[in-house]
SEFIZA-3560 file (N, C-alpha, C; in Angstrom, 3 decimals):
REM SEFIZA-3560
<numar><xx>198.768</xx><yy>158.592</yy><zz>36.469</zz><atom>N</atom></numar>
<numar><xx>200.055</xx><yy>159.410</yy><zz>36.038</zz><atom>CA</atom></numar>
<numar><xx>201.089</xx><yy>159.297</yy><zz>37.124</zz><atom>C</atom></numar>
<numar><xx>200.656</xx><yy>159.625</yy><zz>38.345</zz><atom>N</atom></numar>
<numar><xx>201.586</xx><yy>159.549</yy><zz>39.533</zz><atom>CA</atom></numar>
<numar><xx>202.052</xx><yy>158.135</yy><zz>39.667</zz><atom>C</atom></numar>
<numar><xx>201.257</xx><yy>157.194</yy><zz>39.538</zz><atom>N</atom></numar>
<numar><xx>201.782</xx><yy>155.832</yy><zz>39.756</zz><atom>CA</atom></numar>
<numar><xx>202.787</xx><yy>155.486</yy><zz>38.622</zz><atom>C</atom></numar>
<numar><xx>202.699</xx><yy>155.991</yy><zz>37.368</zz><atom>N</atom></numar>
<numar><xx>203.734</xx><yy>155.691</yy><zz>36.418</zz><atom>CA</atom></numar>
<numar><xx>205.004</xx><yy>156.367</yy><zz>36.797</zz><atom>C</atom></numar>
<numar><xx>204.956</xx><yy>157.569</yy><zz>37.298</zz><atom>N</atom></numar>
<numar><xx>206.226</xx><yy>158.285</yy><zz>37.628</zz><atom>CA</atom></numar>
<numar><xx>206.795</xx><yy>157.541</yy><zz>38.831</zz><atom>C</atom></numar>
<numar><xx>206.022</xx><yy>157.026</yy><zz>39.794</zz><atom>N</atom></numar>
<numar><xx>206.458</xx><yy>156.356</yy><zz>40.909</zz><atom>CA</atom></numar>
<numar><xx>207.218</xx><yy>155.129</yy><zz>40.429</zz><atom>C</atom></numar>
<numar><xx>206.649</xx><yy>154.337</yy><zz>39.549</zz><atom>N</atom></numar>
<numar><xx>207.219</xx><yy>153.155</yy><zz>38.912</zz><atom>CA</atom></numar>
<numar><xx>208.554</xx><yy>153.471</yy><zz>38.308</zz><atom>C</atom></numar>
<numar><xx>208.667</xx><yy>154.539</yy><zz>37.553</zz><atom>N</atom></numar>
<numar><xx>209.879</xx><yy>154.962</yy><zz>36.887</zz><atom>CA</atom></numar>
<numar><xx>210.969</xx><yy>155.248</yy><zz>37.869</zz><atom>C</atom></numar>
<numar><xx>210.639</xx><yy>156.044</yy><zz>38.965</zz><atom>N</atom></numar>
<numar><xx>211.520</xx><yy>156.351</yy><zz>39.956</zz><atom>CA</atom></numar>
<numar><xx>212.029</xx><yy>155.149</yy><zz>40.741</zz><atom>C</atom></numar>
<numar><xx>211.120</xx><yy>154.230</yy><zz>40.979</zz><atom>N</atom></numar>
<numar><xx>211.430</xx><yy>152.962</yy><zz>41.674</zz><atom>CA</atom></numar>
<numar><xx>212.448</xx><yy>152.106</yy><zz>40.869</zz><atom>C</atom></numar>
<numar><xx>212.178</xx><yy>152.080</yy><zz>39.575</zz><atom>N</atom></numar>
<numar><xx>213.092</xx><yy>151.380</yy><zz>38.655</zz><atom>CA</atom></numar>
<numar><xx>214.428</xx><yy>151.946</yy><zz>38.588</zz><atom>C</atom></numar>
<numar><xx>214.469</xx><yy>153.326</yy><zz>38.625</zz><atom>N</atom></numar>
<numar><xx>215.722</xx><yy>153.990</yy><zz>38.535</zz><atom>CA</atom></numar>
<numar><xx>216.562</xx><yy>153.749</yy><zz>39.805</zz><atom>C</atom></numar>
<numar><xx>215.737</xx><yy>153.825</yy><zz>40.986</zz><atom>N</atom></numar>
<numar><xx>216.314</xx><yy>153.698</yy><zz>42.256</zz><atom>CA</atom></numar>
<numar><xx>216.975</xx><yy>152.240</yy><zz>42.325</zz><atom>C</atom></numar>
<numar><xx>216.212</xx><yy>151.206</yy><zz>41.914</zz><atom>N</atom></numar>
<numar><xx>216.720</xx><yy>149.890</yy><zz>42.006</zz><atom>CA</atom></numar>
<numar><xx>217.902</xx><yy>149.652</yy><zz>41.178</zz><atom>C</atom></numar>
<numar><xx>217.990</xx><yy>150.277</yy><zz>39.975</zz><atom>N</atom></numar>
<numar><xx>219.108</xx><yy>150.189</yy><zz>39.079</zz><atom>CA</atom></numar>
<numar><xx>220.304</xx><yy>150.924</yy><zz>39.709</zz><atom>C</atom></numar>
<numar><xx>220.138</xx><yy>151.966</yy><zz>40.414</zz><atom>N</atom></numar>
<numar><xx>221.277</xx><yy>152.701</yy><zz>40.970</zz><atom>CA</atom></numar>
<numar><xx>221.742</xx><yy>151.817</yy><zz>42.133</zz><atom>C</atom></numar>
<numar><xx>220.781</xx><yy>151.333</yy><zz>42.961</zz><atom>N</atom></numar>
<numar><xx>221.203</xx><yy>150.419</yy><zz>44.067</zz><atom>CA</atom></numar>
<numar><xx>222.032</xx><yy>149.301</yy><zz>43.598</zz><atom>C</atom></numar>
<numar><xx>221.577</xx><yy>148.590</yy><zz>42.498</zz><atom>N</atom></numar>
<numar><xx>222.297</xx><yy>147.457</yy><zz>42.024</zz><atom>CA</atom></numar>
<numar><xx>223.753</xx><yy>147.858</yy><zz>41.520</zz><atom>C</atom></numar>
<numar><xx>223.829</xx><yy>148.945</yy><zz>40.931</zz><atom>N</atom></numar>
<numar><xx>225.141</xx><yy>149.359</yy><zz>40.340</zz><atom>CA</atom></numar>
<numar><xx>225.979</xx><yy>149.832</yy><zz>41.522</zz><atom>C</atom></numar>
<numar><xx>225.447</xx><yy>150.422</yy><zz>42.551</zz><atom>N</atom></numar>
<numar><xx>226.283</xx><yy>150.808</yy><zz>43.647</zz><atom>CA</atom></numar>
<numar><xx>226.690</xx><yy>149.669</yy><zz>44.610</zz><atom>C</atom></numar>
<numar><xx>225.855</xx><yy>148.636</yy><zz>44.708</zz><atom>N</atom></numar>
<numar><xx>226.185</xx><yy>147.488</yy><zz>45.677</zz><atom>CA</atom></numar>
<numar><xx>227.055</xx><yy>146.492</yy><zz>44.940</zz><atom>C</atom></numar>
<numar><xx>226.991</xx><yy>146.373</yy><zz>43.670</zz><atom>N</atom></numar>
<numar><xx>227.803</xx><yy>145.405</yy><zz>42.938</zz><atom>CA</atom></numar>
<numar><xx>229.363</xx><yy>145.514</yy><zz>43.270</zz><atom>C</atom></numar>
<numar><xx>229.936</xx><yy>146.685</yy><zz>43.208</zz><atom>N</atom></numar>
<numar><xx>231.396</xx><yy>146.822</yy><zz>43.467</zz><atom>CA</atom></numar>
<numar><xx>231.671</xx><yy>146.447</yy><zz>44.949</zz><atom>C</atom></numar>
<numar><xx>230.757</xx><yy>146.918</yy><zz>45.846</zz><atom>N</atom></numar>
<numar><xx>231.027</xx><yy>146.564</yy><zz>47.267</zz><atom>CA</atom></numar>
<numar><xx>230.898</xx><yy>145.033</yy><zz>47.433</zz><atom>C</atom></numar>
<numar><xx>230.039</xx><yy>144.311</yy><zz>46.788</zz><atom>N</atom></numar>
<numar><xx>229.934</xx><yy>142.983</yy><zz>46.897</zz><atom>CA</atom></numar>
<numar><xx>231.281</xx><yy>142.295</yy><zz>46.438</zz><atom>C</atom></numar>
<numar><xx>231.721</xx><yy>142.814</yy><zz>45.271</zz><atom>N</atom></numar>
<numar><xx>232.925</xx><yy>142.206</yy><zz>44.661</zz><atom>CA</atom></numar>
<numar><xx>234.197</xx><yy>142.379</yy><zz>45.702</zz><atom>C</atom></numar>
<numar><xx>234.256</xx><yy>143.634</yy><zz>46.221</zz><atom>N</atom></numar>
<numar><xx>235.293</xx><yy>143.924</yy><zz>47.210</zz><atom>CA</atom></numar>
<numar><xx>235.251</xx><yy>142.966</yy><zz>48.298</zz><atom>C</atom></numar>
<numar><xx>233.917</xx><yy>142.921</yy><zz>48.870</zz><atom>N</atom></numar>
<numar><xx>233.794</xx><yy>142.078</yy><zz>50.104</zz><atom>CA</atom></numar>
<numar><xx>234.168</xx><yy>140.577</yy><zz>49.824</zz><atom>C</atom></numar>
<numar><xx>233.787</xx><yy>140.154</yy><zz>48.623</zz><atom>N</atom></numar>
<numar><xx>234.115</xx><yy>138.763</yy><zz>48.266</zz><atom>CA</atom></numar>
<numar><xx>235.657</xx><yy>138.651</yy><zz>48.082</zz><atom>C</atom></numar>
<numar><xx>236.292</xx><yy>139.668</yy><zz>47.500</zz><atom>N</atom></numar>
<numar><xx>237.736</xx><yy>139.638</yy><zz>47.377</zz><atom>CA</atom></numar>
<numar><xx>238.425</xx><yy>139.544</yy><zz>48.613</zz><atom>C</atom></numar>
<numar><xx>238.064</xx><yy>140.480</yy><zz>49.520</zz><atom>N</atom></numar>
<numar><xx>238.735</xx><yy>140.509</yy><zz>50.850</zz><atom>CA</atom></numar>
<numar><xx>238.370</xx><yy>139.228</yy><zz>51.638</zz><atom>C</atom></numar>
<numar><xx>237.188</xx><yy>138.780</yy><zz>51.458</zz><atom>N</atom></numar>
<numar><xx>236.780</xx><yy>137.522</yy><zz>52.179</zz><atom>CA</atom></numar>
<numar><xx>237.721</xx><yy>136.367</yy><zz>51.717</zz><atom>C</atom></numar>
<numar><xx>237.887</xx><yy>136.232</yy><zz>50.484</zz><atom>N</atom></numar>
<numar><xx>238.753</xx><yy>135.170</yy><zz>49.885</zz><atom>CA</atom></numar>
<numar><xx>240.128</xx><yy>135.406</yy><zz>50.357</zz><atom>C</atom></numar>
<numar><xx>240.767</xx><yy>136.647</yy><zz>50.477</zz><atom>N</atom></numar>
<numar><xx>242.002</xx><yy>136.896</yy><zz>50.916</zz><atom>CA</atom></numar>
<numar><xx>242.168</xx><yy>136.414</yy><zz>52.342</zz><atom>C</atom></numar>
<numar><xx>241.234</xx><yy>136.929</yy><zz>53.165</zz><atom>N</atom></numar>
<numar><xx>241.320</xx><yy>136.582</yy><zz>54.614</zz><atom>CA</atom></numar>
<numar><xx>241.171</xx><yy>135.172</yy><zz>54.886</zz><atom>C</atom></numar>
<numar><xx>240.386</xx><yy>134.503</yy><zz>54.057</zz><atom>N</atom></numar>
<numar><xx>240.239</xx><yy>132.926</yy><zz>54.170</zz><atom>CA</atom></numar>
<numar><xx>241.582</xx><yy>132.312</yy><zz>53.802</zz><atom>C</atom></numar>
<numar><xx>242.219</xx><yy>132.706</yy><zz>52.773</zz><atom>N</atom></numar>
<numar><xx>243.477</xx><yy>132.005</yy><zz>52.353</zz><atom>CA</atom></numar>
<numar><xx>244.667</xx><yy>132.418</yy><zz>53.333</zz><atom>C</atom></numar>
<numar><xx>244.605</xx><yy>133.621</yy><zz>53.904</zz><atom>N</atom></numar>
<numar><xx>245.553</xx><yy>134.115</yy><zz>54.915</zz><atom>CA</atom></numar>
<numar><xx>245.516</xx><yy>133.463</yy><zz>56.184</zz><atom>C</atom></numar>
<numar><xx>244.282</xx><yy>133.319</yy><zz>56.690</zz><atom>N</atom></numar>
<numar><xx>244.057</xx><yy>132.782</yy><zz>58.072</zz><atom>CA</atom></numar>
<numar><xx>243.707</xx><yy>131.412</yy><zz>58.119</zz><atom>C</atom></numar>
<numar><xx>243.337</xx><yy>130.828</yy><zz>56.886</zz><atom>N</atom></numar>
<numar><xx>242.936</xx><yy>129.508</yy><zz>56.808</zz><atom>CA</atom></numar>
<numar><xx>241.377</xx><yy>129.350</yy><zz>57.183</zz><atom>C</atom></numar>
<numar><xx>240.839</xx><yy>128.270</yy><zz>57.060</zz><atom>N</atom></numar>
<numar><xx>239.492</xx><yy>128.060</yy><zz>57.365</zz><atom>CA</atom></numar>
<numar><xx>239.163</xx><yy>127.948</yy><zz>58.855</zz><atom>C</atom></numar>
<numar><xx>238.165</xx><yy>128.677</yy><zz>59.293</zz><atom>N</atom></numar>
<numar><xx>237.861</xx><yy>128.654</yy><zz>60.686</zz><atom>CA</atom></numar>
<numar><xx>236.877</xx><yy>127.517</yy><zz>61.035</zz><atom>C</atom></numar>
//
């Protein structure tokens, strides 16, 4: 029973982590592309 609850919590945690990190990855990629085009390739 406890293992099932742990599995559910782990799944929820991973889903939340994915949803939270996706926007940051998109913003980082956006700023990375902007900085690359502004300063040129290093």
